[in-house]
PDB file as gemmi writes it, atoms N, CA and C in Angstrom:
CRYST1    1.000    1.000    1.000  90.00  90.00  90.00 P 1                      
ATOM      1  N   MET A   1     106.266  97.571  77.657  1.00  0.00           N  
ATOM      2  CA  MET A   1     105.590  97.092  76.472  1.00  0.00           C  
ATOM      3  C   MET A   1     104.135  97.536  76.507  1.00  0.00           C  
ATOM      4  N   LYS A   2     103.631  97.863  75.335  1.00  0.00           N  
ATOM      5  CA  LYS A   2     102.219  98.214  75.210  1.00  0.00           C  
ATOM      6  C   LYS A   2     101.550  97.188  74.303  1.00  0.00           C  
ATOM      7  N   TRP A   3     100.329  96.807  74.677  1.00  0.00           N  
ATOM      8  CA  TRP A   3      99.604  95.782  73.948  1.00  0.00           C  
ATOM      9  C   TRP A   3      98.248  96.304  73.518  1.00  0.00           C  
ATOM     10  N   GLU A   4      97.800  95.842  72.372  1.00  0.00           N  
ATOM     11  CA  GLU A   4      96.447  96.076  71.880  1.00  0.00           C  
ATOM     12  C   GLU A   4      95.697  94.773  72.108  1.00  0.00           C  
ATOM     13  N   ASN A   5      94.457  94.838  72.553  1.00  0.00           N  
ATOM     14  CA  ASN A   5      93.686  93.636  72.861  1.00  0.00           C  
ATOM     15  C   ASN A   5      92.371  93.622  72.098  1.00  0.00           C  
ATOM     16  N   THR A   6      91.919  92.430  71.777  1.00  0.00           N  
ATOM     17  CA  THR A   6      90.608  92.238  71.169  1.00  0.00           C  
ATOM     18  C   THR A   6      90.132  90.824  71.491  1.00  0.00           C  
ATOM     19  N   TYR A   7      88.962  90.475  71.019  1.00  0.00           N  
ATOM     20  CA  TYR A   7      88.453  89.123  71.242  1.00  0.00           C  
ATOM     21  C   TYR A   7      87.628  88.678  70.048  1.00  0.00           C  
ATOM     22  N   LEU A   8      87.482  87.375  69.916  1.00  0.00           N  
ATOM     23  CA  LEU A   8      86.653  86.760  68.883  1.00  0.00           C  
ATOM     24  C   LEU A   8      85.708  85.784  69.569  1.00  0.00           C  
ATOM     25  N   VAL A   9      84.495  85.650  69.034  1.00  0.00           N  
ATOM     26  CA  VAL A   9      83.523  84.698  69.567  1.00  0.00           C  
ATOM     27  C   VAL A   9      83.210  83.684  68.474  1.00  0.00           C  
ATOM     28  N   PHE A  10      83.335  82.413  68.807  1.00  0.00           N  
ATOM     29  CA  PHE A  10      83.091  81.332  67.858  1.00  0.00           C  
ATOM     30  C   PHE A  10      81.953  80.452  68.349  1.00  0.00           C  
ATOM     31  N   GLU A  11      81.143  79.951  67.412  1.00  0.00           N  
ATOM     32  CA  GLU A  11      80.110  78.971  67.713  1.00  0.00           C  
ATOM     33  C   GLU A  11      80.749  77.583  67.654  1.00  0.00           C  
ATOM     34  N   VAL A  12      80.658  76.828  68.713  1.00  0.00           N  
ATOM     35  CA  VAL A  12      81.257  75.498  68.770  1.00  0.00           C  
ATOM     36  C   VAL A  12      80.682  74.609  67.668  1.00  0.00           C  
ATOM     37  N   SER A  13      79.415  74.771  67.355  1.00  0.00           N  
ATOM     38  CA  SER A  13      78.753  73.923  66.357  1.00  0.00           C  
ATOM     39  C   SER A  13      79.334  74.077  64.947  1.00  0.00           C  
ATOM     40  N   LYS A  14      80.075  75.156  64.677  1.00  0.00           N  
ATOM     41  CA  LYS A  14      80.658  75.379  63.342  1.00  0.00           C  
ATOM     42  C   LYS A  14      81.986  74.648  63.151  1.00  0.00           C  
ATOM     43  N   GLY A  15      82.488  74.045  64.221  1.00  0.00           N  
ATOM     44  CA  GLY A  15      83.676  73.210  64.117  1.00  0.00           C  
ATOM     45  C   GLY A  15      84.998  73.958  64.223  1.00  0.00           C  
ATOM     46  N   PRO A  16      86.094  73.200  64.352  1.00  0.00           N  
ATOM     47  CA  PRO A  16      87.420  73.790  64.579  1.00  0.00           C  
ATOM     48  C   PRO A  16      88.015  74.505  63.363  1.00  0.00           C  
ATOM     49  N   LYS A  17      87.590  74.125  62.140  1.00  0.00           N  
ATOM     50  CA  LYS A  17      88.176  74.750  60.950  1.00  0.00           C  
ATOM     51  C   LYS A  17      87.935  76.264  60.935  1.00  0.00           C  
ATOM     52  N   VAL A  18      86.752  76.691  61.333  1.00  0.00           N  
ATOM     53  CA  VAL A  18      86.428  78.123  61.374  1.00  0.00           C  
ATOM     54  C   VAL A  18      87.345  78.836  62.369  1.00  0.00           C  
ATOM     55  N   ILE A  19      87.557  78.223  63.515  1.00  0.00           N  
ATOM     56  CA  ILE A  19      88.409  78.817  64.554  1.00  0.00           C  
ATOM     57  C   ILE A  19      89.854  78.909  64.052  1.00  0.00           C  
ATOM     58  N   ILE A  20      90.354  77.818  63.513  1.00  0.00           N  
ATOM     59  CA  ILE A  20      91.746  77.791  63.041  1.00  0.00           C  
ATOM     60  C   ILE A  20      91.965  78.804  61.922  1.00  0.00           C  
ATOM     61  N   ASP A  21      91.054  78.851  60.958  1.00  0.00           N  
ATOM     62  CA  ASP A  21      91.196  79.803  59.851  1.00  0.00           C  
ATOM     63  C   ASP A  21      91.188  81.248  60.349  1.00  0.00           C  
ATOM     64  N   SER A  22      90.298  81.560  61.269  1.00  0.00           N  
ATOM     65  CA  SER A  22      90.225  82.922  61.814  1.00  0.00           C  
ATOM     66  C   SER A  22      91.494  83.277  62.585  1.00  0.00           C  
ATOM     67  N   LEU A  23      91.964  82.354  63.418  1.00  0.00           N  
ATOM     68  CA  LEU A  23      93.178  82.623  64.188  1.00  0.00           C  
ATOM     69  C   LEU A  23      94.397  82.755  63.285  1.00  0.00           C  
ATOM     70  N   ASP A  24      94.450  81.967  62.211  1.00  0.00           N  
ATOM     71  CA  ASP A  24      95.554  82.098  61.249  1.00  0.00           C  
ATOM     72  C   ASP A  24      95.532  83.470  60.577  1.00  0.00           C  
ATOM     73  N   THR A  25      94.338  83.941  60.236  1.00  0.00           N  
ATOM     74  CA  THR A  25      94.202  85.256  59.603  1.00  0.00           C  
ATOM     75  C   THR A  25      94.650  86.361  60.546  1.00  0.00           C  
ATOM     76  N   TYR A  26      94.189  86.307  61.784  1.00  0.00           N  
ATOM     77  CA  TYR A  26      94.602  87.317  62.768  1.00  0.00           C  
ATOM     78  C   TYR A  26      96.095  87.189  63.078  1.00  0.00           C  
ATOM     79  N   GLY A  27      96.590  85.976  63.134  1.00  0.00           N  
ATOM     80  CA  GLY A  27      98.013  85.751  63.401  1.00  0.00           C  
ATOM     81  C   GLY A  27      98.904  86.376  62.343  1.00  0.00           C  
ATOM     82  N   ALA A  28      98.462  86.353  61.100  1.00  0.00           N  
ATOM     83  CA  ALA A  28      99.232  86.973  60.016  1.00  0.00           C  
ATOM     84  C   ALA A  28      99.346  88.488  60.208  1.00  0.00           C  
ATOM     85  N   ASP A  29      98.414  89.060  60.946  1.00  0.00           N  
ATOM     86  CA  ASP A  29      98.441  90.500  61.245  1.00  0.00           C  
ATOM     87  C   ASP A  29      99.132  90.805  62.572  1.00  0.00           C  
ATOM     88  N   GLY A  30      99.745  89.786  63.179  1.00  0.00           N  
ATOM     89  CA  GLY A  30     100.498  90.007  64.410  1.00  0.00           C  
ATOM     90  C   GLY A  30      99.748  89.714  65.698  1.00  0.00           C  
ATOM     91  N   TRP A  31      98.509  89.228  65.593  1.00  0.00           N  
ATOM     92  CA  TRP A  31      97.728  88.916  66.795  1.00  0.00           C  
ATOM     93  C   TRP A  31      98.132  87.555  67.339  1.00  0.00           C  
ATOM     94  N   GLU A  32      98.090  87.439  68.662  1.00  0.00           N  
ATOM     95  CA  GLU A  32      98.448  86.203  69.353  1.00  0.00           C  
ATOM     96  C   GLU A  32      97.304  85.827  70.289  1.00  0.00           C  
ATOM     97  N   CYS A  33      96.868  84.574  70.233  1.00  0.00           N  
ATOM     98  CA  CYS A  33      95.816  84.096  71.139  1.00  0.00           C  
ATOM     99  C   CYS A  33      96.426  83.883  72.518  1.00  0.00           C  
ATOM    100  N   CYS A  34      95.886  84.584  73.524  1.00  0.00           N  
ATOM    101  CA  CYS A  34      96.439  84.417  74.871  1.00  0.00           C  
ATOM    102  C   CYS A  34      95.565  83.555  75.767  1.00  0.00           C  
ATOM    103  N   SER A  35      94.280  83.461  75.480  1.00  0.00           N  
ATOM    104  CA  SER A  35      93.444  82.545  76.248  1.00  0.00           C  
ATOM    105  C   SER A  35      92.111  82.333  75.551  1.00  0.00           C  
ATOM    106  N   MET A  36      91.458  81.223  75.935  1.00  0.00           N  
ATOM    107  CA  MET A  36      90.135  80.897  75.404  1.00  0.00           C  
ATOM    108  C   MET A  36      89.233  80.544  76.570  1.00  0.00           C  
ATOM    109  N   LEU A  37      87.958  80.868  76.403  1.00  0.00           N  
ATOM    110  CA  LEU A  37      86.978  80.649  77.458  1.00  0.00           C  
ATOM    111  C   LEU A  37      85.710  80.085  76.825  1.00  0.00           C  
ATOM    112  N   ILE A  38      85.185  79.002  77.388  1.00  0.00           N  
ATOM    113  CA  ILE A  38      83.933  78.436  76.895  1.00  0.00           C  
ATOM    114  C   ILE A  38      82.786  79.128  77.618  1.00  0.00           C  
ATOM    115  N   VAL A  39      81.814  79.603  76.824  1.00  0.00           N  
ATOM    116  CA  VAL A  39      80.661  80.323  77.384  1.00  0.00           C  
ATOM    117  C   VAL A  39      79.394  79.541  77.056  1.00  0.00           C  
ATOM    118  N   ALA A  40      78.644  79.177  78.074  1.00  0.00           N  
ATOM    119  CA  ALA A  40      77.354  78.490  77.943  1.00  0.00           C  
ATOM    120  C   ALA A  40      77.452  77.180  77.160  1.00  0.00           C  
ATOM    121  N   GLY A  41      78.636  76.615  77.081  1.00  0.00           N  
ATOM    122  CA  GLY A  41      78.808  75.332  76.420  1.00  0.00           C  
ATOM    123  C   GLY A  41      78.657  75.364  74.910  1.00  0.00           C  
ATOM    124  N   SER A  42      78.343  76.519  74.331  1.00  0.00           N  
ATOM    125  CA  SER A  42      78.123  76.563  72.884  1.00  0.00           C  
ATOM    126  C   SER A  42      78.977  77.604  72.165  1.00  0.00           C  
ATOM    127  N   GLN A  43      79.708  78.405  72.917  1.00  0.00           N  
ATOM    128  CA  GLN A  43      80.544  79.434  72.310  1.00  0.00           C  
ATOM    129  C   GLN A  43      81.931  79.423  72.938  1.00  0.00           C  
ATOM    130  N   ILE A  44      82.904  79.804  72.136  1.00  0.00           N  
ATOM    131  CA  ILE A  44      84.270  79.958  72.626  1.00  0.00           C  
ATOM    132  C   ILE A  44      84.678  81.411  72.393  1.00  0.00           C  
ATOM    133  N   VAL A  45      85.114  82.049  73.453  1.00  0.00           N  
ATOM    134  CA  VAL A  45      85.631  83.410  73.343  1.00  0.00           C  
ATOM    135  C   VAL A  45      87.152  83.301  73.363  1.00  0.00           C  
ATOM    136  N   CYS A  46      87.772  83.872  72.350  1.00  0.00           N  
ATOM    137  CA  CYS A  46      89.219  83.839  72.227  1.00  0.00           C  
ATOM    138  C   CYS A  46      89.752  85.258  72.409  1.00  0.00           C  
ATOM    139  N   PHE A  47      90.626  85.449  73.386  1.00  0.00           N  
ATOM    140  CA  PHE A  47      91.223  86.752  73.647  1.00  0.00           C  
ATOM    141  C   PHE A  47      92.559  86.844  72.927  1.00  0.00           C  
ATOM    142  N   LEU A  48      92.748  87.931  72.182  1.00  0.00           N  
ATOM    143  CA  LEU A  48      93.949  88.130  71.378  1.00  0.00           C  
ATOM    144  C   LEU A  48      94.690  89.378  71.830  1.00  0.00           C  
ATOM    145  N   LYS A  49      96.001  89.373  71.621  1.00  0.00           N  
ATOM    146  CA  LYS A  49      96.811  90.549  71.922  1.00  0.00           C  
ATOM    147  C   LYS A  49      97.869  90.706  70.839  1.00  0.00           C  
ATOM    148  N   ARG A  50      98.322  91.947  70.650  1.00  0.00           N  
ATOM    149  CA  ARG A  50      99.479  92.189  69.784  1.00  0.00           C  
ATOM    150  C   ARG A  50     100.207  93.411  70.311  1.00  0.00           C  
ATOM    151  N   ARG A  51     101.486  93.377  70.162  1.00  0.00           N  
ATOM    152  CA  ARG A  51     102.342  94.444  70.671  1.00  0.00           C  
ATOM    153  C   ARG A  51     102.217  95.672  69.771  1.00  0.00           C  
ATOM    154  N   THR A  52     102.088  96.845  70.386  1.00  0.00           N  
ATOM    155  CA  THR A  52     101.927  98.074  69.611  1.00  0.00           C  
ATOM    156  C   THR A  52     103.147  98.974  69.669  1.00  0.00           C  
ATOM    157  N   ASP A  53     104.099  98.663  70.509  1.00  0.00           N  
ATOM    158  CA  ASP A  53     105.276  99.524  70.647  1.00  0.00           C  
ATOM    159  C   ASP A  53     106.549  98.806  70.211  1.00  0.00           C  
ATOM    160  N   ALA A  54     106.443  98.006  69.169  1.00  0.00           N  
ATOM    161  CA  ALA A  54     107.601  97.244  68.699  1.00  0.00           C  
ATOM    162  C   ALA A  54     108.692  98.192  68.218  1.00  0.00           C  
ATOM    163  N   ASP A  55     109.723  98.307  69.013  1.00  0.00           N  
ATOM    164  CA  ASP A  55     110.854  99.168  68.683  1.00  0.00           C  
ATOM    165  C   ASP A  55     111.916  98.351  67.964  1.00  0.00           C  
ATOM    166  N   GLU A  56     112.718  99.047  67.207  1.00  0.00           N  
ATOM    167  CA  GLU A  56     113.874  98.407  66.611  1.00  0.00           C  
ATOM    168  C   GLU A  56     114.841  98.037  67.724  1.00  0.00           C  
ATOM    169  N   PRO A  57     115.466  96.877  67.648  1.00  0.00           N  
ATOM    170  CA  PRO A  57     116.417  96.516  68.697  1.00  0.00           C  
ATOM    171  C   PRO A  57     117.581  97.501  68.722  1.00  0.00           C  
ATOM    172  N   LYS A  58     117.891  97.951  69.914  1.00  0.00           N  
ATOM    173  CA  LYS A  58     118.997  98.890  70.083  1.00  0.00           C  
ATOM    174  C   LYS A  58     120.309  98.118  70.062  1.00  0.00           C  
ATOM    175  N   PRO A  59     121.304  98.646  69.355  1.00  0.00           N  
ATOM    176  CA  PRO A  59     122.583  97.935  69.321  1.00  0.00           C  
ATOM    177  C   PRO A  59     123.219  97.915  70.711  1.00  0.00           C  
ATOM    178  N   ASP A  60     123.771  96.783  71.041  1.00  0.00           N  
ATOM    179  CA  ASP A  60     124.426  96.607  72.326  1.00  0.00           C  
ATOM    180  C   ASP A  60     125.824  97.217  72.242  1.00  0.00           C  
ATOM    181  N   LYS A  61     126.094  98.217  73.076  1.00  0.00           N  
ATOM    182  CA  LYS A  61     127.389  98.911  73.021  1.00  0.00           C  
ATOM    183  C   LYS A  61     128.543  97.971  73.353  1.00  0.00           C  
ATOM    184  N   GLU A  62     128.327  97.059  74.266  1.00  0.00           N  
ATOM    185  CA  GLU A  62     129.372  96.096  74.615  1.00  0.00           C  
ATOM    186  C   GLU A  62     129.678  95.199  73.414  1.00  0.00           C  
ATOM    187  N   GLU A  63     128.626  94.808  72.700  1.00  0.00           N  
ATOM    188  CA  GLU A  63     128.807  93.957  71.524  1.00  0.00           C  
ATOM    189  C   GLU A  63     129.564  94.717  70.432  1.00  0.00           C  
ATOM    190  N   GLU A  64     129.241  95.993  70.243  1.00  0.00           N  
ATOM    191  CA  GLU A  64     129.966  96.813  69.261  1.00  0.00           C  
ATOM    192  C   GLU A  64     131.442  96.932  69.632  1.00  0.00           C  
ATOM    193  N   LYS A  65     131.687  97.141  70.907  1.00  0.00           N  
ATOM    194  CA  LYS A  65     133.063  97.291  71.387  1.00  0.00           C  
ATOM    195  C   LYS A  65     133.865  96.013  71.125  1.00  0.00           C  
ATOM    196  N   LEU A  66     133.276  94.864  71.447  1.00  0.00           N  
ATOM    197  CA  LEU A  66     133.947  93.592  71.218  1.00  0.00           C  
ATOM    198  C   LEU A  66     134.157  93.336  69.728  1.00  0.00           C  
ATOM    199  N   SER A  67     133.175  93.715  68.921  1.00  0.00           N  
ATOM    200  CA  SER A  67     133.298  93.535  67.483  1.00  0.00           C  
ATOM    201  C   SER A  67     134.460  94.356  66.923  1.00  0.00           C  
ATOM    202  N   LYS A  68     134.623  95.567  67.425  1.00  0.00           N  
ATOM    203  CA  LYS A  68     135.734  96.414  66.977  1.00  0.00           C  
ATOM    204  C   LYS A  68     137.079  95.834  67.426  1.00  0.00           C  
ATOM    205  N   LEU A  69     137.108  95.304  68.638  1.00  0.00           N  
ATOM    206  CA  LEU A  69     138.352  94.742  69.150  1.00  0.00           C  
ATOM    207  C   LEU A  69     138.762  93.474  68.411  1.00  0.00           C  
ATOM    208  N   TRP A  70     137.804  92.605  68.106  1.00  0.00           N  
ATOM    209  CA  TRP A  70     138.114  91.300  67.539  1.00  0.00           C  
ATOM    210  C   TRP A  70     137.871  91.214  66.041  1.00  0.00           C  
ATOM    211  N   GLY A  71     137.305  92.262  65.455  1.00  0.00           N  
ATOM    212  CA  GLY A  71     137.044  92.244  64.018  1.00  0.00           C  
ATOM    213  C   GLY A  71     138.336  92.329  63.231  1.00  0.00           C  
ATOM    214  N   THR A  72     138.309  91.845  62.000  1.00  0.00           N  
ATOM    215  CA  THR A  72     139.498  91.909  61.152  1.00  0.00           C  
ATOM    216  C   THR A  72     139.525  93.232  60.422  1.00  0.00           C  
ATOM    217  N   ASN A  73     140.675  93.804  60.329  1.00  0.00           N  
ATOM    218  CA  ASN A  73     140.874  95.074  59.650  1.00  0.00           C  
ATOM    219  C   ASN A  73     142.111  94.915  58.778  1.00  0.00           C  
ATOM    220  N   SER A  74     141.968  94.960  57.465  1.00  0.00           N  
ATOM    221  CA  SER A  74     143.059  94.675  56.553  1.00  0.00           C  
ATOM    222  C   SER A  74     144.185  95.709  56.632  1.00  0.00           C  
ATOM    223  N   SER A  75     143.891  96.908  57.146  1.00  0.00           N  
ATOM    224  CA  SER A  75     144.943  97.925  57.248  1.00  0.00           C  
ATOM    225  C   SER A  75     145.703  97.856  58.557  1.00  0.00           C  
ATOM    226  N   SER A  76     145.314  96.946  59.423  1.00  0.00           N  
ATOM    227  CA  SER A  76     145.973  96.793  60.714  1.00  0.00           C  
ATOM    228  C   SER A  76     147.378  96.230  60.524  1.00  0.00           C  
ATOM    229  N   PRO A  77     148.385  96.770  61.225  1.00  0.00           N  
ATOM    230  CA  PRO A  77     149.755  96.274  61.094  1.00  0.00           C  
ATOM    231  C   PRO A  77     149.883  94.800  61.463  1.00  0.00           C  
ATOM    232  N   SER A  78     149.068  94.312  62.394  1.00  0.00           N  
ATOM    233  CA  SER A  78     149.192  92.934  62.832  1.00  0.00           C  
ATOM    234  C   SER A  78     148.730  91.951  61.756  1.00  0.00           C  
ATOM    235  N   ASN A  79     147.926  92.416  60.789  1.00  0.00           N  
ATOM    236  CA  ASN A  79     147.460  91.539  59.724  1.00  0.00           C  
ATOM    237  C   ASN A  79     148.399  91.515  58.528  1.00  0.00           C  
ATOM    238  N   LYS A  80     149.374  92.396  58.479  1.00  0.00           N  
ATOM    239  CA  LYS A  80     150.331  92.435  57.359  1.00  0.00           C  
ATOM    240  C   LYS A  80     151.562  91.630  57.731  1.00  0.00           C  
ATOM    241  N   GLU A  81     151.876  90.633  56.913  1.00  0.00           N  
ATOM    242  CA  GLU A  81     153.073  89.823  57.178  1.00  0.00           C  
ATOM    243  C   GLU A  81     153.910  89.693  55.955  1.00  0.00           C  
TER     244      GLU A  81                                                      
END                                                                             
């Protein structure tokens, strides 16, 4: 997995609403808060990460095989009665 990283700095005196709104905005873009650090008692540094190599899930060959074996097929002789 590959990750992109960034950080945000918040003033504690501005209250939690600013922090929550900013994190919600970044979260909508795929960012995830991984840790927070208080600096000098007046600032909060928030470290964010997001995955940059999001691949499409590869189909599981075993699952495909089982699906073919157990799936219904209307042209199958066993389904005609």
